[in-house]
N, C-alpha and C positions, 0 to 999 in steps of 0.2 A: 332845444333845451341847452342851457349853459353847462359846459363841461368844467369840472374842477381839475386843475393841473397843478402839480407841485413843482416849484423851481428848486431843484436839488443843489442849492448853494447857500452859504452863509455870507458870501461876499456882497455887501450892499451895492457896490458899483455894478456887478453883474445883474443883480435883481432889478435895479432900475433900468439898465440897458435892455434886458429881456422883456420887461413890461412895456417899454417904449416900442420895441421891435414887434411885439405881438398885439399891440393896441388895436382895438376895433374888431378883433375876432370874438366870437361868442364863447369865451373861456374865462373862468375865474382862476387867476394865477395866485397861488399861495406860496410864500417862501417858507423854508424850513423853520426859521425863527418865529414864524406866525402860528406854528402848530402848538396845541396845548401841551403835548408831550413829545418834543422833537427827538427823533432817533439820533444815535451817535453818528458822527461823520464817518463815511467809508474812507478807506485809504486810497491814495492816489499814487501808487508805485508801479503802475503798469509801464510797459515799454513804449506805448504809443498813445497819442491823443485819443484815438477811437476806443482803445481798451479802457482807458481811465474814464472817459465819458459814459461808456456802456456800463462799467462796473458801478459807478456812482448812481446812475439812473436806476439800474436794477435794484441796488441795495435800498435806496430810498423808497422805490415803488413797493418792493416786497414788505418793507417795514411799516409802511403807512396804508397800503392798499390803494394808493392813488397813482394814476398815470403820472410819470415824472419826466421832466426835462432836466438834463444835466449836460454840462459841457466841459471840455478840457481844451485849453489853448496855450499857445506859447510863442515866444520870439526865437527865431533862428537866424544867427548871424554867420554869414559865409566865412569870415576870417577866423571864427572860432569853431570851425568844423560843425556848424549847426547848433552850437550851444547858445544860450542856455536850454533851448528846446523844450522837451516834454517836462523837464524839471525847472521851468522858468521861475516859479514862485520860490522854490527851495534851493536853487542853484548857488546863491550867495549866503546860505544859512537859513534855517527854518524860521528864525525870528527877525530876519532883516526886514526893515521897513522899505516901502517902495522907493523913497528918496535914496536910501543906502544902496539898494540894488542898482538903481540908475547910475549912481556915482561910481560904483565898483565896475559896472559894465563899461562906462566911459574910460575908466582907468585901464582896463584890459585892452582898449582900442587906442590908447594914446600913441600917436605916431603912425597908426595903421591907415593906409590910404583906401584899401578895399573895405567899404563900410556897408556893402550890400546886405540886406536882411529881408526877412519876411515874417509876418504874423500868420499863424495857422490856427484855425478853430474847428472842432468837431462837436456838434450837438447831438446827443442821443435822446430819443423819446422811448421810454420803456413803459410797458403795460404790466400790471401786477401778475398776469399769467406768463410773463417771461418774454413776450414779443418785444423786439427792439428795432427801431429804424435809426439810421444816422444821416447827418447832413453836414457837409463840410464847406469851408470857405478859407480863402487865403488872399492876402494883400501884400504886394511887394513894395519895397522902399529902401531906405538906408538909415544908418544911425547918425544922428546929429552930433556936432562937436560938444554941445552942452544942452541941458534941458530947456525946453521952451513950451509955454502954454499953461493955462490953469485948468482946463477941462480934462476929462479922462481919468484914468487910473493906471496903475502898474507901470509898464514901459512906454505908455503913450507920449510922455514929454520928450522922449529921445528918439522916437521913430518918425522919420520924415516919409510921408506918402509920396511914392515915386512920381506920379503925374502932377504933383501939387506944389511941393516946396515947403508946405507947412507940416508941423508935427501933428500927430493924432490929437494931442492935447490943445492944439490951436484951431482945430476944426470944430465948428459948432456941432452940438450933439446930434441934431437932426440930420445934418450932412454926414457926420461920422457913421451914423447908423446905416446909411446907404452904401458906404464904401468899405467899412471895416470888415475884417475876417469874420467876426461874430455876426455882423449885419448880413453878410452874404450867406452864411450858413443858416441864420434865422429866416431869411427870405425863403429858402427851400423848406424849412420846417413850417413856416406860415402857409405855404401853398399846400403842404400835406394836410395840415390841420383844417384848412378851409375846405378841402375835398372830402374829409372824413365824415 
C-alpha cells in the first residue's frame, strides 16, 4: 500500500530534490503548498541542524496527521568559524536572495586563502505519534572565487566539490543527488523507508 508522506518545506528546490532522491519508493510525496489548508511554517531557530529538522518535521506532522520529512542544512566555512552554518539562509538577512547571499559570502572571503568548507544536512522523519528518526550527510569542498554553474540553488554556485573541481551548480542533477549532503542523508532515509 502506498504511504502518503508530507515534505515539510516550501522551498521548491528542496521539494524537487527530495522527490528525485526518493523516486521509485512506494510513497506519495506531498509538499506543504499542495495541501488544501497548509499549516503555518514552524520556526527554524534551533541551535543545530538536527533540532531544526526534528522541530519542523514534528510540527508539520502533528498539524496534518501525516508522517513528515523535513530537513535542515547549511554551509560551514572554516575561515568564518563555521558560519553561516545553521543560519545559512538567514545569515545575510531574512530577505536576502540567493545571489545576494553568495555575493556577500564571497565578499567576506576576499583575499582569504583558506577556503575550506562543508555542506551539512540532517533529514528528520516524524510520525504523528511523536516518533522521529534522523539521517545525516556531509560533503567537503571549498568556496570558489566567483559563482559558477546554472543548476542547483542556495550556495551551490560557490561550493566546489573537493574531489571534483566543479561547483555544485555545475554538477548535473542526477550526479549531484549521489554526492550532495542532502543526497547522502536521503540515501539513508530511503533505506529506512524501503525497510519499513
